[in-house]
C-alpha positions in Angstrom: -16.7 13.2 -11.2 -14.4 15.3 -13.1 -15.2 19.1 -14.4 -17.7 18.5 -17.0 -16.6 21.2 -19.7 -19.3 22.8 -22.0 -18.3 22.8 -25.9 -18.9 25.0 -28.6 -20.4 23.5 -31.7 -16.9 24.1 -33.5 -15.1 22.6 -30.3 -17.4 19.4 -30.5 -16.7 19.0 -34.0 -12.6 19.3 -33.3 -13.2 16.7 -30.6 -14.7 14.1 -33.0 -12.1 14.8 -35.6 -9.4 14.4 -32.8 -10.9 11.1 -31.5 -10.7 9.8 -35.3 -7.4 11.1 -36.4 -5.4 11.3 -33.2 -6.7 8.5 -31.3 -7.9 6.3 -33.9 -11.4 5.5 -33.3 -13.1 5.4 -36.5 -16.1 8.0 -36.9 -18.4 5.4 -38.1 -17.7 3.6 -34.8 -18.6 6.8 -32.7 -21.8 6.7 -34.9 -22.5 3.3 -33.9 -21.7 3.9 -30.1 -24.0 7.1 -30.1 -26.8 5.2 -31.8 -26.7 2.3 -29.2 -27.0 5.0 -26.6 -30.0 6.5 -28.0 -31.8 3.1 -28.7 -30.8 2.1 -24.9 -32.0 5.4 -23.8 -35.3 5.4 -25.8 -36.0 1.6 -24.6 -35.4 2.8 -21.1 -37.0 6.0 -20.6 -40.0 5.1 -22.7 -40.4 1.6 -22.2 -44.2 1.4 -23.1 -43.3 2.6 -26.8 -43.8 -0.4 -29.0 -44.4 2.0 -32.5 -41.6 4.3 -33.0 -41.0 7.1 -36.1 -37.7 8.1 -36.6 -37.2 11.6 -38.7 -33.7 11.7 -40.3 -32.0 14.5 -42.1 -29.2 14.1 -44.3 -26.0 14.7 -42.0 -24.4 12.8 -39.3 -27.5 13.8 -37.0 -29.5 11.6 -39.5 -27.0 9.0 -39.4 -27.2 8.5 -35.7 -31.1 8.2 -36.2 -30.8 5.8 -38.9 -28.6 3.7 -36.8 -30.9 4.1 -34.1 -34.0 3.1 -36.2 -32.1 -0.3 -37.2 -31.3 -1.1 -33.6 -34.9 -0.7 -32.4 -36.3 -2.6 -35.0 -34.1 -5.6 -34.7 -35.0 -5.4 -31.0 -38.7 -6.2 -32.2 -40.1 -2.5 -32.2 -42.6 -1.5 -35.2 -40.3 1.3 -36.3 -40.7 3.7 -39.5 -38.1 5.5 -40.8 -38.5 8.9 -42.8 -35.8 10.5 -44.7 -36.2 14.0 -45.9 -33.9 14.2 -49.0 -32.6 12.1 -51.4 -30.5 8.9 -50.4 -28.3 9.7 -53.2 -27.2 13.0 -51.6 -26.1 11.0 -48.2 -22.3 11.1 -47.8 -19.8 9.2 -45.7 -21.1 7.8 -42.4 -24.7 8.9 -43.0 -24.7 7.1 -46.5 -23.3 4.1 -44.6 -26.0 4.1 -42.1 -28.7 4.2 -44.6 -27.2 1.2 -46.5 -27.5 -0.7 -43.0 -30.8 0.5 -42.6 -32.1 -0.6 -45.8 -30.0 -3.5 -46.7 -31.5 -5.4 -45.6 -34.4 -3.5 -44.5 -35.3 -2.9 -41.0 -38.8 -1.9 -40.4 -40.1 0.7 -42.6 -38.2 3.4 -44.6 -39.7 6.1 -46.7 -37.8 8.7 -48.5 -39.7 12.6 -48.3 -38.5 14.9 -51.2 -41.5 17.5 -50.7 -43.4 18.8 -48.0 -46.9 17.7 -49.5 -45.2 14.0 -49.1 -45.6 14.2 -45.6 -49.6 14.2 -45.7 -49.2 10.7 -47.2 -47.7 9.3 -44.1 -50.1 10.5 -41.2 -49.9 7.2 -40.0 -46.4 7.6 -38.7 -47.9 10.3 -36.4 -49.6 7.6 -34.5 -46.5 6.4 -33.3 -45.7 6.1 -29.3 -42.4 7.9 -29.6 -40.8 10.3 -32.4 -37.2 10.3 -32.5 -36.0 13.8 -33.9 -32.6 13.1 -36.0 -33.2 15.7 -38.3 -30.9 18.6 -37.6 -27.5 18.4 -35.0 -24.8 20.6 -33.8 -23.8 21.9 -37.2 -27.3 23.7 -37.5 -27.8 27.5 -38.0 -31.0 29.0 -37.7 -33.8 29.3 -38.9 -35.8 26.0 -39.8 -36.7 26.2 -43.3 -38.2 24.4 -46.2 -38.8 20.5 -45.7 -37.6 20.6 -41.8 -39.8 23.5 -41.0 -42.9 21.6 -42.9 -41.9 18.4 -41.0 -42.3 20.6 -37.8 -46.0 21.4 -38.9 -46.4 18.0 -39.6 -45.2 16.6 -35.9 -47.8 19.0 -34.4 -50.5 16.7 -35.4 -49.0 13.9 -33.1 -49.5 13.0 -29.7 -46.3 11.4 -29.2 -43.4 11.8 -27.1 -40.5 13.0 -28.9 -36.8 12.3 -28.3 -34.2 14.6 -29.5 -30.9 13.5 -31.0 -28.2 15.9 -29.7 -30.7 18.9 -29.7 -34.3 19.5 -30.7 -34.0 20.5 -34.4 -34.2 24.2 -34.8 -32.0 24.7 -31.5 -28.3 26.2 -32.6 -25.8 24.4 -30.3 -24.0 27.7 -29.2 -27.3 29.4 -28.2 -27.0 30.7 -24.5 -30.6 32.0 -24.1 -33.4 30.1 -22.4 -35.8 30.5 -25.1 -35.9 30.6 -28.8 -37.7 33.3 -30.9 -37.4 31.1 -34.1 -39.2 27.8 -34.4 -38.0 24.5 -32.8 -39.0 21.2 -32.6 -40.5 20.1 -29.4 -38.7 17.4 -27.2 -39.8 15.3 -24.1 -36.1 14.1 -23.7 -32.6 15.0 -25.4 -29.8 12.9 -25.5 -26.4 14.5 -26.5 -22.9 12.9 -27.0 -19.6 13.4 -25.1 -20.2 17.0 -23.8 -23.0 19.6 -23.3 -23.0 22.2 -25.5 -24.2 25.9 -24.4 -27.8 25.3 -25.5 -27.7 22.0 -23.4 -27.0 23.9 -20.1 -28.9 27.3 -21.0 -31.7 26.1 -23.0 -35.3 25.1 -21.7 -35.0 22.1 -24.5 -37.7 20.0 -23.3 -41.7 20.7 -22.6 -41.1 20.8 -19.1 -38.5 21.5 -16.6 -38.3 18.0 -15.1 -37.9 16.0 -18.4 -34.4 14.5 -18.9 -31.4 15.9 -20.8 -28.5 13.5 -20.6 -25.0 13.4 -21.9 -24.0 10.0 -23.3 -20.2 9.0 -23.4 -19.3 7.4 -26.9 -15.5 6.8 -26.4 -13.8 10.2 -27.1 -10.7 10.3 -25.1 -10.7 13.0 -22.4 -7.7 14.5 -23.9 -9.8 15.1 -27.3 -12.1 17.4 -25.1 -11.1 20.7 -25.1 -12.5 24.0 -24.9 -11.7 27.8 -24.4 -15.1 28.8 -23.5 -14.3 28.7 -19.9 -17.8 27.1 -19.1 -18.4 24.1 -17.2 -21.4 22.2 -15.5 -22.1 23.2 -11.8 -23.4 19.4 -11.2 -19.6 17.8 -11.5 -18.7 19.9 -8.3 -20.9 17.9 -6.0 -18.0 15.3 -6.1 -16.6 17.6 -3.4 -19.3 16.2 -1.0 -19.1 12.6 -1.9 -15.9 11.8 0.4 -17.0 10.5 3.7 -15.9 12.3 6.6 -12.7 11.0 8.5 -13.9 9.3 11.9 -11.6 11.2 14.0 -13.2 14.6 12.8 -15.3 16.9 15.3 -17.4 19.9 15.1 -14.4 22.2 14.8 -13.5 20.1 11.5 -16.4 21.9 9.7 -15.9 25.3 10.6 -17.9 27.9 12.3 -20.2 30.2 10.1 -21.3 33.8 11.2 -24.6 34.8 10.0 -25.4 38.6 10.3 -28.8 40.1 9.5 -32.2 40.7 10.7 -34.6 43.6 11.8 -37.3 43.2 14.1 -39.3 46.3 15.8 -42.8 47.5 16.8 -43.6 47.4 13.1 -42.6 43.9 12.4 -39.4 42.9 10.6 -37.4 40.2 9.1 -36.2 38.0 11.7 -37.0 34.8 9.4 -34.2 35.8 6.7 -31.3 34.9 9.3 -32.8 32.4 10.7 -33.3 30.2 7.5 -29.8 31.1 6.5 -28.4 29.9 9.7 -31.0 26.6 9.5 -29.5 25.9 6.0 -25.9 26.5 7.0 -26.3 24.0 9.9 -28.3 21.3 7.7 -25.5 21.2 4.7 -22.9 20.2 7.2 -21.1 23.4 9.0 -19.9 22.5 12.3 -21.2 25.4 14.3 -23.5 28.5 13.3 -23.9 31.6 15.0 -26.7 34.2 14.2 -26.0 37.7 15.0 -29.2 39.6 15.0 -30.8 42.8 16.7 -31.4 41.9 20.3 -35.2 42.1 20.1 -35.0 39.2 17.4 -32.9 37.1 19.2 -35.9 34.9 20.5 -37.6 34.4 17.2 -34.1 33.4 15.5 -33.1 31.1 18.4 -36.3 29.2 18.2 -35.6 27.9 14.6 -33.4 24.8 16.0 -31.6 24.4 19.3 -28.2 23.7 17.6 -28.4 27.2 16.4 -26.1 29.7 18.8 -26.9 33.4 18.9 -25.5 36.6 19.3 -27.3 39.9 20.3 -26.8 42.9 18.3 -27.4 46.7 19.7 -30.6 48.0 17.7 -32.4 51.2 17.5 -35.9 51.4 18.3 -37.3 49.9 15.1 -35.3 47.2 15.4 -32.4 47.7 13.1 -28.8 47.4 13.6 -26.8 50.5 14.6 -23.2 51.9 15.0 -22.7 51.1 18.5 -21.9 47.5 17.6 -18.7 49.0 15.9 -17.4 50.4 19.3 -14.8 49.1 21.7 -13.6 45.6 20.5 -17.0 44.2 19.8 -16.3 43.6 16.2 -13.2 41.5 17.1 -15.2 39.7 19.8 -17.9 38.8 17.5 -15.4 37.7 15.0 -13.4 35.4 17.1 -13.4 31.8 16.2 -15.5 32.1 13.3 -14.2 30.7 9.9 -16.9 32.2 7.3 -19.0 35.3 7.3 -22.8 35.2 5.7 -24.1 39.0 5.7 -27.3 40.5 4.5 -30.5 38.3 4.8 -33.1 40.5 6.7 -30.5 43.2 7.1 -32.3 46.4 6.5 -30.7 49.5 4.8 -30.7 52.3 7.4 -27.3 54.6 7.4 -26.2 53.1 10.6 -26.9 49.5 9.5 -25.1 50.2 6.2 -21.9 51.7 8.2 -21.9 48.4 10.6 -22.1 46.3 7.4 -19.4 47.6 5.5 -17.1 48.1 8.4 -17.7 44.5 9.4 -16.8 43.2 6.0 -13.5 45.4 6.1 -12.5 44.4 9.2 -11.9 40.8 8.5 -10.3 38.4 5.8 -12.6 35.9 6.6 -14.6 34.2 3.5 -17.8 36.0 3.0 -21.1 35.6 1.5 -22.8 38.7 0.7 -26.8 38.4 0.2 -29.7 40.4 0.0 -29.6 44.1 1.6 -26.2 43.9 2.1 -25.7 43.8 -1.6 -28.2 46.9 -1.9 -25.8 48.7 0.5 -22.5 47.6 -1.7 -24.5 48.7 -4.7 -24.1 52.6 -3.5 -20.2 51.8 -3.4 -19.7 49.1 -5.9 -15.9 50.1 -6.0 -15.4 48.9 -2.3 -15.9 45.5 -3.8 -12.2 45.1 -5.2 -10.8 46.5 -1.8 -13.0 44.1 0.1 -11.8 41.0 -1.9 -8.2 42.2 -1.6 -8.4 42.2 -5.6 -9.3 38.8 -5.8 -7.2 37.2 -2.9 -9.9 37.1 -0.8 -13.1 34.8 -1.1 -16.1 37.1 -1.5 -19.4 35.5 -2.7 -22.1 37.8 -4.2 -25.4 36.5 -4.4 -27.6 38.8 -6.4 -31.1 38.2 -8.3 -31.4 40.1 -11.5 -32.6 43.1 -9.8 -29.7 43.4 -7.3 -27.2 42.7 -10.2 -28.8 45.7 -12.0 -28.2 47.9 -9.0 -24.6 46.5 -8.8 -23.6 46.9 -12.1 -25.6 50.4 -12.9 -27.5 48.7 -15.4 -31.3 47.6 -16.2 -32.9 44.3 -15.4 -33.7 43.9 -18.6 -30.0 44.4 -19.8 -28.8 41.8 -17.2 -31.1 39.3 -18.6 -30.5 39.7 -22.0 -26.6 39.3 -21.5 -26.6 37.0 -18.3 -23.3 35.3 -19.0 -21.3 38.4 -20.1 -22.6 40.2 -17.1 -21.8 37.7 -14.7 -18.5 36.9 -16.0 -17.3 40.4 -16.6 -18.5 41.6 -13.1 -16.7 38.8 -11.3 -13.4 39.5 -13.0 -13.5 43.3 -12.7 -14.5 43.2 -8.8 -12.4 39.9 -8.1 -15.5 38.1 -6.7 -17.4 35.2 -7.2 -20.8 36.3 -8.5 -23.7 34.0 -8.0 -26.3 35.1 -10.6 -29.6 33.5 -9.5 -32.5 32.6 -11.9 -33.2 30.1 -14.2 -29.9 28.6 -15.1 -28.3 30.2 -12.2 -24.6 31.1 -13.2 -21.4 30.8 -10.9 -18.6 33.3 -12.1 -15.3 33.3 -10.7 -12.4 36.0 -10.6 -10.5 34.1 -13.4 -13.4 34.2 -15.7 -14.6 30.7 -15.9 -18.4 30.1 -15.2 -20.3 27.4 -14.1 -24.1 26.8 -15.3 -26.6 25.3 -12.9 -29.3 23.2 -14.3 -31.3 22.3 -11.3 -34.2 24.1 -9.6 -37.8 24.8 -10.6 -40.5 27.5 -10.7 -41.6 26.2 -7.6 -38.6 28.3 -5.9 -39.9 31.6 -6.8 -41.1 32.5 -3.5 -39.4 34.5 -0.7 -37.0 32.5 1.3 -35.1 30.8 -1.3 -32.2 33.3 -1.4 -31.9 33.0 2.2 -31.3 29.4 2.2 -28.8 29.5 -0.5 -26.8 32.1 1.1 -26.5 29.7 4.1 -25.9 26.7 2.0 -23.0 28.3 0.0 -21.8 29.6 3.8 -22.0 26.3 5.1 -20.2 24.4 2.3 -17.4 27.0 2.4 -16.9 26.3 5.8 -16.3 22.8 5.1 -14.0 23.1 2.4 -11.9 26.4 2.5 -9.4 25.1 0.3 -11.7 24.4 -2.9 -14.1 27.6 -2.6 -14.9 27.7 -6.1 -16.4 24.2 -6.3 -17.8 24.5 -2.9 -20.1 27.6 -4.1 -20.9 25.7 -7.3 -22.2 22.4 -5.2 -24.0 24.7 -2.9 -26.0 26.1 -5.7 -26.7 22.8 -7.6 -27.6 20.8 -4.2 -30.1 23.8 -3.4 -31.7 23.4 -6.8 -32.0 19.8 -6.5 -33.4 19.5 -3.4 -36.2 21.8 -4.6 -36.6 19.3 -7.6 -36.9 16.4 -5.3 -39.3 18.3 -3.0 -41.6 19.0 -6.1 -41.3 15.7 -7.6 -42.5 14.4 -4.1 -45.4 17.1 -3.9 -46.1 20.0 -6.1 -44.5 23.0 -7.5 -47.5 25.4 -6.5 -47.2 24.4 -2.7 -43.5 24.5 -2.3 -42.1 26.7 0.6 -38.3 27.5 0.6 -37.9 25.5 3.8 -39.7 22.6 2.2 -36.3 22.0 0.5 -34.2 21.4 3.6 -35.6 17.6 4.3 -34.5 16.7 1.0 -30.9 17.7 1.2 -29.8 14.3 2.5 -31.6 12.8 -0.7 -29.7 15.6 -2.7 -26.4 14.5 -1.2 -26.7 11.0 -2.0 -28.1 11.6 -5.9 -25.7 10.6 -8.4 -26.5 12.1 -11.8 -24.3 9.7 -13.5 -26.7 6.5 -14.3 -25.5 2.9 -14.2 -25.3 3.3 -18.2 -22.7 6.0 -17.7 -25.2 8.9 -18.8 -24.9 12.2 -17.1 -28.3 13.7 -16.5 -27.7 17.4 -16.5 -31.4 17.9 -16.1 -34.1 15.1 -15.0 -33.6 12.3 -12.6 -32.6 8.9 -13.5 -35.1 5.9 -12.6 -32.7 4.3 -10.3 -32.3 7.6 -8.5 -36.2 8.1 -8.2 -36.3 4.8 -6.7 -33.6 5.4 -4.0 -35.0 8.9 -3.4 -38.5 7.6 -2.7 
């Protein structure tokens, strides 16, 4: 799959105009194709729905709804269409859609001009499915008047709700996960041509596993133009689809060096580097070596027999010490390695910090910096441009919001309030790739482009998830050294997807970080593009679910 760019509301409108004016596809045909996509999706996703209520506004989103209503009624469903506003006020394609719906009449069509009239149509709330076609890409909040009254009216229904383009009330350019203003609920969302910021950032549906899909409706690729420098991370998994050549060997897929861990009389964090190493192996790296404090060696080695280990000198508490920098120990440790992953369970003693920074400075290998290594560097953030060779070396940082706040010298609240700007600005300023973890993890690159990940679920909020992600990133970097940006994006997407598959097969409360690894094989085989051409940026197509389980 080629890159899927995220378009602003204005850019989407420009795309539609270009499709019509430059490429000669009439706008009414775009509407017809969009409605056919909605109708087909509604019947596929909600196959038991026989009674359907379609709520239509007066713009083109309402026109999509009217044409959808006509198609569903023609297919034999019991359809009621409610138009909020006078038919005489309809213009252009929306007016044509109303004519096609009502002349001859398909199903039932009612006109609502005042809030109190909604009470006369309570029978429409008893539908199996409500299609929300009130407001689309051009909406500016807040909801008001008749549309706000319709929201209160809809709350009296138990029907599933399918939103066309966006749940009414969501502005297309919103980059926050939640809305403070009133919005319509949704159990599925279908949009067209390309996602808008709200589709990749917002929690548009009632639950995280409900679908948000993008349907192609005929706009040529040359018409899809954006300057946002935003894209969907899922498209990067095309990198992992190519079969391996029959002549390859373990040396063809890189050698990851994982450095981390503590282990002493008071306990330690030997599990963290073990999980990072296991993930790097599982995602396909040819070789993985875990360099850990000598007392932790046996614990880490036990994770899997395929893992190689390297003992590092440690103090009595099990922390890595400066002695590991003596003689030619660093060059010996780095010999033959192609990617460095440093930080899981590392600790932050003064000697450990010195070892970590000098190890990073001693090599030009692509490096994944995680956990304690991030906290060590937060004390000297201006080392990062030097370590990244001003953007010429691949340096991937994987902070959660707390670590990001320390790196940027700000607060967690400020990071979360401006995740996109924080990630993009830091990546550009430091010359690094920044993976800002959390709901809708961001992958910001030194050139200012940002990919948004839409996989993952609340079950991942447990210790060890970040350790696995560091290993997955390192493992894909080892295999695709010439396409590091997509390798990082694919790793983030596959990590979340494997967790989604694990939860679909069990429960989000009981999920452990390592429970995701057995589902990586299904994640690799998963296609986000359904047989009908829809791209699922959230949720799981029925055919993919059958294939996975």
